[in-house]
N, C-alpha and C positions, 0 to 999 in steps of 0.2 A: 644218708649213706648209699651207694649205690649197691644195687641188687640185680641178679640175671634170672629172668622168668624160663628160661631156655638154655640153661648150662650146658646141656649136650650139646650144642653146637660147638664148643670149644675143642670136641674130638677133632676136627678139622684142622687144628692149628699142628697136629700132627704129621698133617701132608707135607709143612716144610723142612722139618729135620729128615722126614722118610724119603723126600725128593732128593735132597742134597746128598745122602747116603747111597741112593742108586745111582745116582750118576758118576759118583766118587769111585763106586764097584764098577762103573761099566755098564749096568745093567738096563741104563735107562740112559738116552740119549736125547738131546732138545731137537725136536724136530726144524730141520733147516734146509735150504737150497742153495747153499754158496756157490759164488760163480768164480772159480779158482782156474786161474790161467796157470797151470803147472802140470808137471808128470803125474799119470796115477800114480795115487798115493803120496800124493806131496801133501805140503801144510795147507791149512784151511787160512782163509783172512783171520788177521789178529790188528788189532790197534796198536802202534806204536809212541805216537806222542804220548806224552803224560798225561794231556790234558783231555783227550778222548779216553784214556781208561779211567781216569777219574769220573769223569761223566757217565762212562757204561755202568760203572759200580752203582754210582750215587743212583742211576735209574734201576739198577736191580734193586738198590734198597728201598726204593719207594714203591715197586711192585709188590715186595713181601708187606711192608708196611701197609700198603692199602687192601691187601689180602688177609692180615689180621684185622685191620677196621671194619672189614668185611665180616667176617665170623664175630665181632664184637658186636655188631648190627644184628647179626640171626641169632644171636645170644638172648635178644630181646633185653637190652639193657634198660632200669629205670632208677629214678633217683627218688627215696622215699623220705618223707620228712614225718616226724612224728609231732603233732600238735597237741597240746595239753587242754582240751575242753571242759570248762566248769558248770556243772548243772545245778549249783546253788550260789547264792548271794556271798560274796566277800566282803571285806572290810570296806567302809568308803573313806577315803582320805583325801580332803580340801586344801590344796595350798592358797593360800592369801599372800600374794608376791608384791611386795612395793616396786614401783617402778618410777618412783621420784626419782629428778635428775641426779641426785647423790649417788645412786645404785650404780651410777658410770663410773663412780670413783677405781682405779685400779690398783687395788692393794690386797688381792685374794693368792695365795701363792698356787702355783699347777706348777710342778715340777721345778724347772729353776726360773720360770717367767713367773709374769705378776699379770692377772688378767681383771676384767671388771667384776664387781661384786653381781651385777645382774647376769652375766655370763657363768661364772661360778655356781650362782643359783639354778639356772637352767641346767647346768651339767648335772648338778645332784639330782635335781627332779627326774631328768631323763633317763640317768642311771637305775634310779628306783622303779621309773614306771616301765622300764624295759626288763625287769627282773622275772616278770611273769610269775608274780605272787599271787594271781586270782582278785587281787584287789581291783576297785573302783575310783579312779582319779578326777577329781574337778582340779579349777582352777579360778580363782579370784584377783583381778588386777586391784593395786589399790595406790593412789596418790593423793591428791586433795579430793578425788572422787573415789568410788568401788563399784565394781560391776561383775558381775559372773560371767565368765569368758567361756567355761564350759563346766556344765553342772555333773556331778559324778558320772562317770562313764566306763563301760570296760573295752571302748573304742580308742586304743593306746595310739593309733595313726593320727585320728583327728585331736586327741588330746595335744601329744606332740607338735602338731602342726599349730595351734593355736598358741602354745607356750613359744615356739620358735619367732613368731612374726609379733609378739609385745617387744615394745621401744620404751626405753625411759623417756619420761616425760608426755607422756599421751594423755595423762589423766591429773596435770598439772604439777604444781611444785611442792605441795605440802605431803604430810602423810596420816592422812584419817583412818586410823586403827582401830576406832570404833566402829566405822562404817565398814570398813573390808571384813572384820569379825562378824558384825551384825548379819552382813549378806551371806556369809558362809552360814550361818548360822541357820538362816532361813532355808538354806538349798538342801540343809542336811536334817533339818527338824522331824520332817514327813519321811526320810528315808526309813527303808524296813531293812536295812543291813544289819547283821549283828554287832556290828560294833564301828562307829563313826568318831573321827577325830580332824582337827584343823592343825594344819602346819603354818605358821606365822612365818614369814622369812622379809626383814626388816632392817634398816639400819639408823633408825632414828627413833623420836620420840613422837605420840602423837600431838598433833599441832594444827589439825583441821577436821572437818565434819562435826556432825551435831550429835554424835553418839559417843559415851565416854566409854573408852575401852574397859573397865573393870565391870559396866551394865552389862556390855555383850558378854564376858567372860562368864559372868553369873548366870545369864540367860542358857549359854552352852553348856554349865553345868546342868542346870534344871532339865535340859532337853537331853541330857546322856550324853552330851559330846566333849572328848578329852581333847585340850587345847595343850600345843607344843608350840613355842616360840624360839625363834633363832634369830639373834643379834650377830649380823654380819658384819664386817670390815674391821681394819686396825683403829688404832687411836693414832693421834698425829695429823700434820700436814702430809695431805696423799695429791698424786695428779688426779684431774677428772677432765674427760672429753665427752661430748655427745651432741647430737643433731636436735636443734630446736624445731619441733613438730610443727609449731606457726608459723615461724619464719623460713624455715629452711636450713638456717646458719648454723655453723660449728661452732659450739662453746666450747672452750677451753681455759684451763688455768689450776689453781690448786684449792683443796677443798680441807676445811680444818676438820677434821672428824672427831668427834668427842661428844657421846651422848650417854646419858644413865642409863645402865641394865636394869636398874631396880625395879621399874615399870613393870618390863618384859617379865622379869622373873616374878614379879606378884600374879600378872595375868595367868601366866602357867599354872603356878600354885592354886589360884580360884577353883580353875576349870579342871584339877586333877593331873595335870601334864607335867614338863621339864623344860626348862630355860637349858640352850645350848648357845655357849658363844662361838663364832665363827670365822676362823681367819686364813682358811685354807681350803681347796677343795677334797683332801683328805679326810679333814674333821668333818665336812660337812656331809659325806659319803657316809662316813661311819655314824653320825648323830642319824641320820635319814635310815640307816641301816636297823640300827637300836628301835627305832619307833616301829619299821617294818614287823620286828620281832615281837616286840609288845602288843601289837594291833592285830597281828595274824589272826584269824580266825578259822575252825575248823569245815572245809567245803569238801562236798563229793564232786568228783572229775570223771572223765574217761577220756583215754588217747585216741587221736583220728589220726589215719595214715593218708597225707597227702603223696600220690606220685604222679612223676614227670617221665614221658617216655623220652628216650634218648635213642630210639632207634633209628631216626631221621638223621640225628645229629652225627652219628657212626657211619652211616651210608654216604651222606653227603662228603666226608672225610675220605672214605674210602674210594668215591668215583675221583676226587680231587686229587687224589695219591696217584693213581693209575693212569689219569689224566698227564700229569706232571711227566711220570714216567715214560707216556707215549710222546710226549713232544719232545724229551731229551732224543730218545731215539729214533724218532721219525723225521725230526725237523734239525734238532741239534746234531745228531750223528750222522744222519741221512740213511739209516738203515732201511732196506725194503721190506724183508719181515721179520 
């Protein structure tokens, strides 16, 4: 919000109505040296054409606006932002995101449109990460291979940058769920966070990798890590289109979406979490919000004020307005004084 460090400067604004009243009552008149060819006591020069009258009036308004902007500058305006600074570690939430080609299927509802599964997942994750809950977020990308893209961090800008850079098909065409989960467990097991959880977002069953998903879920349980599983997508024939990262060609067609949700439900049960079926961005955001509330941990924090000085902005505007007023009067209307 905007604040003023020298609000007394606003008393100068009283000069505008005061000057107007003094001129109306005749106690004060503008200093001028008119060149009038008339008898003594004759009328001074006035603009007769409509354009000149409007231009003169507009120049007058610009001058007043310039004066007001100058007063605002003298009041030392600042824009103050309150930033919450956490002084203790929050929950570690590590997302395991399926980036196999099937995640390019376009069947997730967003308002009246349909977006791809990977787009919906990114929107949901971004919404949660920007909610400033004090949690640390990490990201594991998974397809036929798995890799930790971002370890749990409170650098939300870095996290979101790496999230947005992920594309389907980068890690192959399968779904190595066990590999993705074990990679996430490895990066969370040594964490000192008060709470730790994994959020798996996938649209298929485990069909690649050397680690069985239930083995990884059991290790997560032993490490005190809760697991939440999301089955994203609808069943049936859905349109799909993506760019093959190897050939650079666009692949499009239709995808037959039909996978068994029971393995995902079992994984969540083993590691003390819950399973969520996701068919819209609304249901995804709601599920992530529930998880955030469940995994919330008590943290200490304080507020820090970040101030942006706006003096130069208002001064620049004031100079610009006075300059425009001068141009209209001296150049457009050819006034001498």
